[in-house]
N, C-alpha and C positions, 0 to 999 in steps of 0.2 A: 557403384564406383569402387574401383580397387583402392585399397588403402595405401597411402604413401608412407614410407618410412621416415619418421620425423625425429631427428636427433635433437634432444632438448636438455639443456642443463636446467634443473629445477631450482635455480636461484632466481628464475623469472617468476613474476606474478602477473596474473590477469587483473583487469580492473574490476572493481566491485561497486555496488551502490549502497552498501551498508551505512546507516547513519551512526555517527560516533560523536560522543560528547567532546566538545572543544576544551573542556576544563579538566578532563582526565589525562593522566600520563599516557602518551601514545605508545601502545605496546609494540614490541618487535615482531615483524612478520616471521612466519615459520620457515624453516629451512629443511627441506626433505633431503637434499644432497644426493639425488640419484640422477644418472643420465639414462634416459629410457628411449625406447622406440615402440611404435605400434606393433602389435603382434600380427605379422603377415601370415598369409596362408602357409608359406613354407615353414615358418616357426611353429605354427599350430600343428603341422604335420609331424615335425621332428619330435615335439613334446606330446603328441597323441591327444591333442585337444579337439573337441568336437567342432569348434569353429574358432575364428580368429578373434577371440575375446581377450581383454586384459591388456596390460602393457609389459613389455619385456625389459628387464633391468640389464642395461649394457655396462654400467659402471656404478660404483658406490664411492661417494666422496667422504673423506675423513672429516669427522666433526659434524656430520649431518644426522638427521633423525634416522635415516635408513641404516646407517652404520650402528647406531645405538640399539636399533630394533633387530639387529643381526640379519638384515636383508643382504643377499649375496648376488653377485653377478650371475645371470642365468635364471633368476627367479622371475615368475610372472605374477604381477600384482593384479588381483581380480577385484577386490573391494577395499575401500577405506570407510570405516564407520557405516558399514552396510550399503554404501553407495557404489554402484558398479563403475569401474574404471575401464570404459570400453575404448579409450584412445588416450594418447599422451596429452592431447589438448584438454580432454576432460579432467585428467589428473592435475594438470597445471592450474586449471580453473578452480578445482576443488581446494587445492592447497592454498590458493591465493586468499581464501577466507579464513585460514587458520592463523593462529598467533602462538608465540612462544608460550609453552606451558599447557596448551590444549591437549587433551587426551585423545589418542587415536587407536583404533583397532584395525589391523591390516590383515586381510586374507589373501594368501598367495599360494602358488604352486611351486614346489621344489622337487625336481626329479620325479615328476608325475604324481606327487602326493600333496594333498591340500594341507596347508599349515596356517596357523593364526598366531600373530604376535601383537603386543600392545605396549603402549608407553606414552610419554609426554613429548610434544614437539620441541625440538631444539630451535633456538632463535637464529636468524640470519647473522652471519659474522659481521662485526662492525669494522669500519675502516681503521687503518693505522697509517702513520706517516713518519718517515725519518726526520722530517723538518718541522713538524708542528704537532700540537695537541688537538685531537679531533673531538669536537663537541656535537652531540646529537640534541637538537632542540626542535621546537614546533611552534606553530602559530595558528590561531583560529581562522577557518575559512569555510564558507559554504556548509554550515551546520556540522563541521567536524574539525579536524586538525590536519595540517600539512607539515611534513618533515623538512627541516633544514639541517644541513651538515656543514659545519664550520671548521676550517683548519686554522688554528690560532698559533702563530709563531711564538717562540720562547721570548720571555721578557714581558714587562708590564705593558709596554706600548705607551700611547696609542699607536697602532700600526696602520699603514695604508691598506686598502682592501680592494679585492676584485669580486664583484657580484656577477656571477655567471648565469646567463640565460641560454639554455641549450637549444638544440634544433628541434625539428618537427616530431620525431617519433614519440609514441606513448611508451616509454621505457624508463625504468628506474636508473638513476645515476648514483645510487648508493653502492659502495664497495665494488666499483667497476674493476674488471680484470686489469692487470698491470700494463698490458700492451694496448689498452683502449686509448685512442688519441686524446680524449678529454682528460684522462688520468695523467698523461704525460704533459699536456698543456698546463693544467692547473697545478701540478706538482712543481713545474718550473716557476710559477709565481710564488708558491709557498716557500720554495728554496731561497728566494730573494727577499723574504721577510714580509710578504703580503698576506693578510688574512684572505682566505678564499671561502666564499659562501656559495653553496649549491642548494637548489630548491627542487624538491620532487614535484612532479605534476600531479594533478588530482587523481587519487586512487593508485598512484605508483608507490612502490616500496612500502613503508609503514603508513603512508598517508591514507586517511579515510575522510570522505566528505560525501555529500548527497549527490554529487555528479562525478562520474568518472571521466578520465581523460578522453576516451573515444567520443563521448557525448558533449564534451565541453566546447563551447564556441570560442572563437579566437579572442574576442574582447574579454570574455570571462577569464580565460587563461592568462591574458595580460594583466588583469586585475589581481590574479593570484601572485604573479611575480611582483606586482606593485606592493601588495600587502607584505610579502617577504622582505622586500627592500626597506619598507618603512619600519619594519621591526628591528632594523639594525641599531636604532638609537638606544636599545636596551643594553648594548655591550660597551663597557668603558674602555675595552682594549682596541676598539676600532676608531681610527681618526676619521670622523665624519666629514672633515674638510677635504679628505683625499680618498674618496670612494670612486671606483671606476666600474661602470657597467660594461660587461663584455657580452655582446650578442652574436651568436653563431647561427648562420643560416636563417631559419624561421625566428630564432632569437633576435636576429638583427632587424626583423620586421617589428617585433614586439618592444624592443628596447626604447625607441623614441616615443612610443605610445604610452609608456608607463607613467602613471600619476604618482609623483614622488613628493614626500613631505619635506625633503631637503635635496638640494641639487647635487648631482654627482660632480666630481671634479672633471671627469672625462667619460667618454663613451666610445667604445671600440666595436666596430662591426666588421664581420668577415663573411664572405660567401652569401650575400643577401641581395635584396632588390629594393627599388623605390618606386618604380613606375607601376601603374595598375596591373593586376595580375592577368587580366585579359591579354595585355600586350606581352607580358612575360611568357605566357603559355604559347602564344602564337609564334614568338621567336624561338622558343625552346623546341617546339615540334619540328621546326625546319632545321635549325643548326645542329641539335643533338643527333638527329637521325642521319644527317649527312656525315657528321663526324664518325658515326658508327658504320658508315659505308653504304648507306641506302642509295639506290639508283636515283639519279636526278629526276627522272620523269615520275617514278613511283613516289618520290618525296613530294613532288608538286601536287600530285593527286591527293596524297595524305594531308598535305598542308591545307588544301581547299576544304577538305572534310573537317580538319581541326578548327578552321576559322568558324565554320557553321556551328560546330559543337560548343566551342568556348564562348561564342556570342550568346548562345541560348543558355548555357550553364552559368557563366560568370556575369554577363551583362543583364540578360533578362531574368536570371536566377530561377530557372526552372528546376524542379525537383527531379531526382532520378526516375521516379515513377512516370513523370511526364515525358522525359527524354526516351525512356525505354519503349514507349509506344511507337516511336519512329524507328523503323528498321535500320536506317543509316546511323542514327545516334546510338542504337543498341550495338551495332557493329563496332563503332568507335569505342564505346565503353568496354566491351568485351575484349577488344584488341589492346587497349592502352591504359586501362584503369583496373586496379584491384577493387572490384565492387563486391560489397557484401549486402545481403538482404537487410532491409531496415533503413537503407539510405546511407550506407557507409562507403566512402571512397578512400582507399588507402588507409583503412583503419581509423578514419575520422568521419563524423557525421557531416553530411554535405553542407550543413549550415556553417561549419568552420570555413569551408572554401568560399562560400558566398560572402562571408565577412571579409575575407582577404581582398575581395574586389572593392570593399567599402572602407579600406583603411585610411585613405587620404594622407598618404605618407609625406607628400610635399609639405602639407600644413604641419604635420607632426615634427618634421625635421626643422622647419622654420622657427619653431618654438623651443628648440633644445638650447638651453643656456648652459652649455658645457663645452669643453674642448672635445673635438671629435676626430677620431682616427678611422678613416674609411679605407679598408684594405681589400684589394682584389688579388686573388691568386691566379697566376697566369696558366696554371695547370688545372684550374677548377672546371670540371665538366658539368657541374650542376648550375652554378652561378657564373656562367661563361662570359658574360659581357662586361668589360671593364667600365663601360659607360654608366652602369648602375651606381658604382661606387664613386666615380667622378661626379655624377650628378648629386649624390648625397653631400659631398664636400662643397659643391658649388651652391647648393641651396643654403646650407649652414652659413657659408661665408657671405652670401648675399644679405642675409638678415642679421648675422652676427660676425662682422668682418674679422678675419684673422683667426677664427676659432677652429677651423677644420683643416685637416691634412688628408690628402689622397695619396695612397701608396700602392703601386703595383708590384707584387712580390713574385719573382721567378721561382720555379722549382717547387711549387706547392699545389696540392689539389684541395678539394673541398673539405677533406678530413685531416688537413695539416700534414699529409704525407709527402715526402720528398719525391718529386718526379722531374724528369728532364724537360718535358713539355706536355701539351695537351694530348698528343697521340700516345705518349708513354702513360699518361694518366688513365686513358681508356684501356690500354693494354694490361695494366695491373689492377684494374677496378675490382676484380674478384680474386686476386692473388693474396690470400690471407697471410702467407709466410712473408711475402715482401712487405706488406702493410704493417705487420707486427714489428718489423726491424728497421723501418725507414721513416720514423717521425722527423719532421723538419724542425729541429731545435732552434735554428736561426730565427724562425718566426717568433718564438717566445721571447728571445733576446731583443728583437726589434721592438716588440710591444712594450717590454719593460723599459727600454731606453726612452721610448716616447712618454711613458707615464712619469718617469723621473724628470723629464724635460718640462712637462707642464705642471708638475706638482706644486710649484710655488708661483705660478702665473695667475 
C-alpha cells in the first residue's frame, strides 16, 4: 500500500497500557515538538535514500525537544533509542511512552549524511490563562492516576464551578490550541469567575492507568468522570453547592449516569441523545445522508441495509468478527465505519458501542436531582433532532417538576461554531479557517445566564 502523507503535530500522544503507581507524582508527558510526515517515495528519491524509511521533519516547534537537540527542517529521523521510526504513526506511538527528563538518542539524516544527537526530553507545555491560576492535579483510577486540570479564579472563594465532560474522541484536552472550541467555551466560564475542571480520559495526556481510552468501555469511562467529580471536595475554593456538570455530545450521555457523592446544582447538556442508540443510528443514516445530498432511492436502499446492520450490532450485540462473515455487513462496515483489526470501530473497542445501547438514559434522567438545561443547536449536523433535547427536559420535569429547561439555539453547530443554518453547517464542516474564527460566544453567555438564575434555587 502506498504511504499517505500524514501531517502531525507531535503534541499528540497515543494511548498506552503502562501500569503507573497512583501514589507517585504524575510525570509530565514528553514534548518532541516536531511536525513530521512519512517519507514518501519522492522524498526518498530526492534525498538519495534506498527506500522510503524514516520520517521527514516538516517543522520544528520552539521549546520542544527537537529544537533542543538541534533537529532541523528537512532532517529525516531514522531511529530513536535504537527503535526504527518507519512512519509518523510509529514515532507518535513511541514518544507517547516517554516522559519529561527521559534520555533519548536520535539517529537522523541531514543532507545525505547520518548524524546522531542525544539529550533529555522536554515536558509538554502547561496551560496558562489570563483569567485564572491553572492547577495540575491527579486522582487514582484503574491502577494508576488520571490528570485533572483546574482553572481557579483569583480570590479566596469559594467559587461556583463548571465540571466539563468532553465528547467522544480519545484525545487530550490539556493545553488545547487557542482556537479549539472547548478552549473558547471554557475560557468564557473562567472569565466570569467560575472554576473550570477538565479531566483527561484514560491514557490521554499525562494520565496512566491499566486500561487505555480505546479499550475502555462506556460505563468504565463514566466511572472515571465520577471519580474526578467526587474528588472536588478536596478544594476549599470550590463552592460545592454550586457545581454545574456540562456534558457535550457523548459527555451528555455520560453526565446523567455519573455516580456523585454530592449533587450538582445544575447539569447542562448540548448535542447529545437520550433514546436508545439503535434508534439514533437508524435516524442518523437517513437524515444525515439526505442532508449531504444523497439520492432518495439510494438513501432508501442504504437505510434498509443500515437497519439490518444496527439491529445485529446494537440490539443483538454481535461482534465485528461475526458481522464481517456476512458480505452485506462487511460491505456496510467498510463503507460507513472506520474499522480497525482487534474489534475497534472509530478508534473505540466495539464493547463501548454495545454499552451505548444499554445506557437506559430515561431512567438515568428520571433520577437526576438537579436543575437541567437541555440545549439543541439548530445547526447541529451530528445531534440533529431537537426531540432528543426536548425529551430530556420532559423526562426530568415529569419526575422532578420544574427542574428542567429546554432551549433551541439558532446559529450554532455541534462544535459551538456560528452558522446560519444546517445547510451552512454542512458547507463549513471542513473549513478550518472559518471554524477558527467563528465561535458562537452568545452560547456561553446564555449558559452563564442560566447558571446564575438557578444558583440560589
